[in-house]
KEKE-3310 file (N, C-alpha, C; in steps of 0.2 Angstrom, whole numbers, plus 5000, padded with zeros to 4 digits):
npx = (5316:5314:5308:5306:5298:5297:5291:5284:5273:5261:5266:5270:5273:5290:5295:5303:5306:5311:5314:5315:5321:5321:5330:5329:5334:5343:5359:5363:5373:5379:5370:5364:5354:5338:5327:5311:5297:5279:5266:5249:5241:5252:5267:5279:5294:5311:5320:5332:5348:5360:5375:5386:5397:5393:5392:5382:5367:5355:5338:5335:5325:5326:5338:5350:5341:5336:5344:5352:5356:5366:5366:5376:5378:5365:5357:5350:5342:5341:5332:5333:5323:5322:5316:5303:5291:5275:5274:5281:5273:5268:5268:5281:5294:5305:5319:5329:5344:5353:5367:5382:5381:5373:5355:5343:5330:5315:5313:5325:5327:5325:5319:5307:5299:5285:5276:5277:5267:5270:5264:5263:5258:5252)
npy = (4813:4822:4834:4838:4849:4855:4860:4872:4883:4891:4906:4918:4935:4940:4928:4912:4900:4884:4879:4864:4855:4841:4831:4820:4807:4814:4821:4829:4837:4844:4854:4870:4876:4883:4895:4900:4911:4914:4925:4927:4933:4939:4938:4924:4925:4927:4921:4915:4908:4894:4889:4875:4876:4882:4895:4909:4919:4932:4939:4956:4959:4949:4948:4946:4941:4928:4912:4902:4885:4870:4852:4841:4828:4823:4827:4838:4854:4869:4882:4894:4904:4919:4932:4934:4942:4949:4951:4941:4930:4917:4905:4894:4888:4876:4874:4868:4870:4866:4871:4880:4893:4905:4908:4920:4921:4913:4905:4900:4889:4872:4862:4859:4859:4854:4867:4874:4880:4896:4906:4921:4929:4945)
npz = (4765:4780:4790:4807:4817:4834:4850:4851:4860:4871:4879:4891:4889:4889:4893:4889:4876:4868:4853:4843:4829:4821:4809:4796:4784:4776:4772:4785:4791:4780:4776:4776:4789:4793:4802:4800:4801:4801:4803:4806:4792:4787:4777:4776:4785:4787:4801:4808:4804:4801:4796:4790:4796:4808:4808:4811:4807:4810:4810:4811:4820:4830:4835:4848:4856:4852:4849:4838:4835:4832:4832:4825:4828:4832:4822:4822:4824:4834:4841:4852:4861:4869:4881:4875:4864:4861:4848:4842:4840:4830:4817:4817:4806:4802:4790:4777:4767:4753:4752:4754:4758:4768:4767:4765:4761:4758:4747:4744:4751:4751:4757:4769:4785:4795:4803:4819:4832:4840:4853:4861:4875:4881)
capx = (5318:5309:5310:5300:5299:5293:5293:5280:5269:5259:5270:5269:5279:5296:5297:5307:5305:5316:5311:5319:5319:5325:5330:5330:5334:5347:5366:5362:5379:5380:5365:5362:5347:5336:5321:5307:5290:5273:5261:5242:5240:5259:5272:5284:5300:5317:5322:5339:5350:5366:5378:5389:5403:5390:5391:5375:5364:5348:5334:5336:5320:5327:5345:5351:5335:5336:5350:5351:5362:5364:5370:5376:5377:5358:5354:5344:5344:5338:5331:5332:5320:5322:5313:5298:5286:5269:5275:5285:5268:5268:5270:5288:5296:5313:5320:5336:5347:5359:5372:5387:5380:5366:5350:5338:5324:5312:5314:5332:5327:5321:5316:5303:5295:5278:5277:5275:5264:5272:5260:5266:5253:5254)
capy = (4818:4824:4839:4838:4854:4854:4865:4878:4883:4897:4908:4925:4940:4940:4921:4908:4893:4882:4875:4859:4852:4835:4830:4813:4806:4819:4822:4835:4841:4847:4858:4876:4876:4890:4895:4906:4912:4917:4927:4928:4939:4941:4934:4921:4929:4924:4922:4914:4902:4892:4885:4869:4878:4885:4903:4911:4925:4933:4945:4962:4959:4944:4948:4947:4937:4922:4909:4896:4881:4864:4846:4837:4821:4822:4829:4843:4862:4872:4890:4896:4911:4922:4939:4934:4948:4947:4951:4935:4925:4915:4898:4894:4883:4875:4873:4866:4873:4862:4875:4882:4900:4906:4911:4924:4921:4906:4901:4898:4883:4867:4857:4862:4855:4857:4872:4873:4887:4900:4911:4925:4933:4951)
capz = (4769:4784:4796:4812:4822:4840:4855:4851:4865:4874:4884:4893:4887:4893:4894:4884:4873:4864:4847:4840:4822:4819:4802:4794:4777:4772:4776:4789:4792:4774:4775:4780:4792:4795:4805:4797:4804:4798:4808:4802:4787:4785:4773:4779:4786:4790:4808:4809:4800:4804:4791:4792:4801:4814:4807:4812:4805:4813:4808:4816:4826:4835:4837:4855:4860:4849:4847:4834:4836:4829:4834:4820:4830:4833:4816:4825:4825:4839:4841:4859:4861:4876:4881:4870:4864:4858:4840:4840:4839:4823:4816:4816:4802:4800:4783:4775:4761:4751:4750:4760:4760:4772:4763:4769:4757:4759:4741:4744:4755:4747:4762:4774:4790:4797:4808:4826:4834:4846:4855:4866:4877:4884)
cpx = (5312:5312:5304:5302:5294:5295:5289:5275:5266:5263:5269:5275:5284:5299:5301:5304:5311:5313:5317:5317:5324:5324:5332:5330:5339:5354:5366:5368:5381:5376:5365:5355:5345:5329:5317:5300:5285:5268:5254:5242:5247:5262:5277:5290:5305:5318:5329:5341:5357:5369:5382:5395:5400:5391:5384:5373:5357:5345:5335:5331:5321:5334:5346:5346:5335:5343:5349:5357:5360:5369:5370:5376:5370:5354:5348:5347:5339:5337:5329:5329:5319:5318:5308:5293:5280:5270:5279:5280:5268:5269:5277:5290:5303:5313:5328:5338:5353:5364:5376:5385:5373:5362:5345:5331:5321:5313:5321:5333:5323:5318:5313:5300:5289:5279:5275:5273:5267:5267:5262:5260:5256:5252)
cpy = (4821:4829:4840:4843:4853:4860:4871:4877:4890:4900:4916:4929:4940:4933:4918:4902:4891:4877:4870:4857:4847:4833:4822:4812:4810:4819:4829:4840:4846:4853:4864:4875:4882:4889:4901:4906:4915:4918:4927:4934:4942:4936:4930:4925:4925:4926:4921:4908:4900:4888:4879:4870:4882:4893:4904:4918:4926:4939:4950:4961:4954:4944:4950:4944:4930:4919:4903:4892:4874:4858:4841:4829:4818:4824:4834:4850:4864:4880:4891:4903:4914:4929:4939:4940:4945:4947:4945:4929:4924:4907:4898:4887:4882:4873:4871:4868:4869:4866:4877:4889:4900:4910:4915:4924:4913:4902:4899:4891:4878:4862:4860:4857:4858:4861:4870:4880:4890:4905:4915:4930:4939:4951)
cpz = (4773:4789:4800:4817:4828:4845:4856:4857:4866:4879:4885:4890:4892:4895:4888:4882:4869:4859:4845:4833:4821:4812:4801:4786:4773:4776:4779:4790:4786:4773:4779:4783:4794:4798:4802:4801:4800:4803:4803:4798:4785:4781:4778:4779:4789:4797:4810:4805:4803:4798:4794:4797:4807:4814:4807:4809:4808:4809:4813:4822:4831:4838:4845:4860:4858:4848:4843:4835:4833:4832:4829:4822:4831:4827:4818:4825:4830:4838:4848:4859:4868:4875:4875:4870:4860:4850:4838:4839:4832:4823:4814:4812:4802:4793:4782:4768:4759:4748:4756:4762:4763:4767:4768:4766:4758:4753:4740:4748:4752:4751:4768:4779:4791:4803:4815:4829:4840:4847:4861:4868:4881:4891)
residu = (VAL:GLN:LEU:GLN:ALA:SER:GLY:GLY:ASP:LEU:VAL:GLN:ALA:GLY:GLY:SER:LEU:ARG:LEU:SER:CYS:ALA:ALA:SER:GLY:MET:PRO:PHE:ARG:ASN:TYR:VAL:MET:GLY:TRP:PHE:ARG:GLN:ALA:PRO:GLY:LYS:GLU:ARG:GLU:PHE:VAL:ALA:ALA:ILE:ASN:ARG:ASN:SER:ILE:THR:ARG:TYR:ALA:ASP:SER:VAL:LYS:GLY:ARG:PHE:THR:ILE:SER:ARG:ASP:ASN:GLY:LYS:ASP:THR:VAL:TYR:LEU:GLN:MET:ASN:SER:LEU:LYS:PRO:GLU:ASP:THR:ALA:VAL:TYR:TYR:CYS:ALA:ALA:ARG:ALA:SER:SER:GLY:ILE:GLY:TYR:MET:SER:ASN:GLU:TYR:GLY:LYS:TRP:GLY:VAL:GLY:THR:GLN:VAL:THR:VAL:SER:SER)
# end
């Protein structure tokens, strides 16, 4: 099983980025997919998640700015990030949960990808 995240970059405040996470070696459509982030000196935190029926959940800090989506034909989950703020700066991780229910805690996800760095300059 492999989750490969990409799309992180340096962007100015107010800008946009789209992260992608390609999965392999797993029945992608059966998994809840989530995005988490970890800033320096802080704990890893929930950002967004999407279940097999494309029901989504977001952290309050990103609601209205970020959109999670999935393409089961491509085994890929996306995170569209708009109106980025300096406080969004972090390493972003995608994760997979073998359950129908969306989880908000990192320990509810059993599969993790290598993170991708997002840096938002002011």
